[in-house]
N, C-alpha and C positions, 0 to 999 in steps of 0.2 A: 125923715128928708129923704128924696129921691135927687137924687148929681142932674144934672142939668143932659140932654139927648144927646149937644152935641159932642161931650165928655164922653159917653160912651162908645159911641159910634167909632172914636180915635181912638178906645183901647183895643176895639176888638183887631182880630189880626191872626195869620195864619201862625205864627209862633207865639204861644202865651208863657207865661214867667215858668210855670214848672218846666216846661221844653228846656227853655235857657238850664236850668236847674240841672236838669237830667245829664243834656248834652257837657255842661259843667264837670258832672260827679264821673262822666266819660273819659273826657277827656284825663281829669285829675288822675284818675286811675289808670289809665294808659301811662303817663309818664311816670308815676310811680314803678309800675310796673318794667316800663324802660332802665330805668335808674336800679331799681333792684335787680336786675339781670343783667345790665352792665358791673353792678358791684361787686357781686358774684360769678363774673366775670363766664357768664352762660351766655348766648342770645337766644332768648325764651320764645319771642317770635319766629326765630328760625325754628327752632325746635316744636313749635303749634305748625306751622306751614308745612313742616317733614313729616309730620305726622297726619294732618289731612291728606297729605297725595296720598301715605304708604297706604292710608285708608280708603280710598279714590283705586288705587291698583295700579301702579308707574310701573311696573315689573310687568302684572300683566297684559298692556297697553304694548309692552313691547315686544312679550311673547305673541300676541295677536299680528302683531302689526309682520313678525315671521311666517305665521302660517297662513296667511293670507294673498302671500306671493307666489303668484299662478306659477307654478311649475320650475319659474326660475329664478337668477339671484339678483338683487342689486347693484346696478352697474353705474357707473361714473364714465361721465365722453364728451367730447367736447364736437357738438352739433351746430352746423352755422357760426362759428365762433363763438360760443357762447357754452360754459359749462353744465351738463345737463344730469341728472342722476334720475333713474327711470328703469325701471325692469320690464322696456316693453321698444322705447325708442334705440335703446343703444344695445345694438345688435354685436354680435361676436365678428364682424367683416371689418366693421370700424377699429385702426390700427391704434385709435386715443382711448379703445374702451377697458374700463379696470373694475373689476368686482370689489363689492363695499363688503365686508364682513361686517355682522351689528355684535359689536359686544357690549351686555352689561357692566359697568364699573363702577366701583363705588366713590370715585370722584377725589377731587385731594385730599387726601388724607394727613393732618398733622403729622410732626416727627413725634417721634415717643421720647419719652422725658427717659436719658441715662441716671440706670441706677445708680445711687449714692454708697459708695460703700464706706462703711464706721470703723473709725478704729475699736480694736479690742479695750472694753471695761479696764480702768486703774491704769492705762500707758496715756501721759499727755508727751504731747511729741517734741514742745520745746522745752519738756524736763528730759526727756532723753538726750535731746542736743546738750544740754547743758553736763549731762553727764558725761556725756562723752567727751567734750572739750575738758572736763575734771580731771579723766583719766588719762589722757594721754599728755 
């Protein structure tokens, strides 16, 4: 038994049930990955982006920018009331001209956790205080 032709026309479309299932699975996997990264106090998404950026060569881009400056340093100055960063427009004669030093930084670094010093084994501070009170 063949379905009626108008039903077949209505069920055809750009988004089939298969692709809806595939999209739902990918969305659920992304949500699970986000929840697992929150649980372990790691941002897996930021780590993935950082690894992709390092693979592209972010450091190499900065080095290329330093080497491509045509014989002069990068400068910041004020021209016609606007702040301009340029290696050609900001001349030495301009009194507002300042040299910009390009530095590679590590960004914001998390503070280091202080080292916890453990008490020697066999010593209980509460017990030591009780003994001191008894002997006085």
